[in-house]
N, C-alpha and C positions, 0 to 999 in steps of 0.2 A: 477527453480521456488521457491524452498525452500529458497535459498540465497536471492533472491529478496524480498520475503515476509518477511524474517528476517530483511533485511535492512530497509524496509518500517516501520516495527514495531519499530526499533531503531530510525529512523528519527522522528517518531511520538512522542517518548519520548523526543527527543531533541526539538521538536516543543513546547511541553508543557513547558519545561524549558525556552525556548526562550520567550514564552508568559509571563511566570512568571517574567523573567528578565525585559521585557519591562514594565510590570506593576510596578515593584520596581523602575525602572528608572523614570517613570512618577511621582510616589509618592515622590521620592527624589527631583525631580525638583520642584514640588509644594511646598515641605517643604522648600527648599533652597530659592525659590523665595519669600516666605512669610518672611523668616528671613533676607536674604541679597539682594534680588532683582535679583539674577542671579544664574546659576548652572554651575559648572565645573566638568565634569566627571573625575573620578580617572583613573589611568592606568589600574587597574584590570577591570573596566567596559569597557574600550575601546577594550579589546582583548577577552572578554568572548565569545560573538557570533557576528561575523562581518556580518553575513548574516542570514536571516530567513531560517531555514531548509525547510520550505514549498515551498521555491522558487527554489529548486534544481531539482525536478523530474517533467517532463512534462506528459508523458504517461507511463502506465505500462500494459503489456500484459503477463499474466502468463498462462502456459499450463501444465496441469497435476500436479498441486501443491500437493506435498505429505505432507499435513498438515490437522489437524482437522479444521472444520469450527468454527471460533470464531468471532461472529458478532462484539463484541467490538474492536477486533484487526483490522478487515476490516474497521470499521467506522473510527478508528484512521488513518489508511492508506489513506482513502478517503480524510481526512482533509489535508494531506500533498502533495497529487498529484494534480498538477495544471490542468491536462487534464483528460484523460480517464483512468479508471482501467477496464481491460477486463479479466474475468476469463474464460478460455477455458477449458472445461471439457468433459470427455467421460464416459458415463454410462457403456460402454463396456470394460473399462480399468480394467479388473479383476486382472491383475498383481499388479497394484497400490493398489487396494482395499484389496486383500488378503495379500500382503506383509506388508502393513501398519497396517492392523488389527492384523496380526501375531506379529509384533513388539510391538504393544500396545494393547495387548489382553484385558486388563481390561477396556479400554475406547471404548465405542460404539458410538461415535459421527460420523456424516457424514464427508467424506473426500473432501476437496476442489476440487481436480482433477477429482472427479467422480459425482459431484452434483453442482447445481447452488448455489450461495451465495445470500441469501435474505437480502440484505443490500442496502439502498438507495445510488445511485451513482456508484454501481458496475454493469457493463455490463456482462451478462452471455451469453456465446456462446457454444451451444452444438455441439461438433465436433465428435460425436459418429459415424457419417457416414464416417469420415476419419480415426478415430483412433480405431483400434480393440484391441491393446495392447500398453502398455506404451512405448515400443521401437519404435512405429510408429511415435512418435512426432518428432524425429530428421529427419525423411524422409518427413514429411508433414508440416514443419515450413513455407515454402513459401506459400503453399496453405492456411494455417490458417491465415497468415498475410494478404493475399488478401481477405479472407473471412471477416475479422474484419475491412477491409479498413484502414489498418495501413498506416500512412503517407499521408492520403487524408484528405482534409478539412471536418470537421464534422458540421452538422447543430447545432445551439444552442439548448439546452434542452428546451422542452416546458412544 
């Protein structure tokens, strides 16, 4: 879950760069059209970003994420995921809670894997009935995926 979360944060940074690049290209095109009546992209422009980073990831389901809740990071991740982002957490995962807090004793923020994320577009699923400790996730992945209806058509948001 930590690796996926880190990748989403990195993709969000690249999405911002891509959007900046697109805006620069539009401005260059407008400027060139005013001056010459046409625009030819340079070689550097052609290879910078061949694809929008936000078009890469469809759905994300994280389980027991060992990271502090950072709403700006989750909002950035929401922007680059085309489909669903599901945060599966267990309030009973004391191993995650204690080990993470021990590692980062000076920071007392909530931990993603033990609490819901209050961010628009993030689905929170409490799996406390299935997960008593962090090591249960590897045994309960199938049940959790069925619980969140992974791979099944979803109704449009209302």
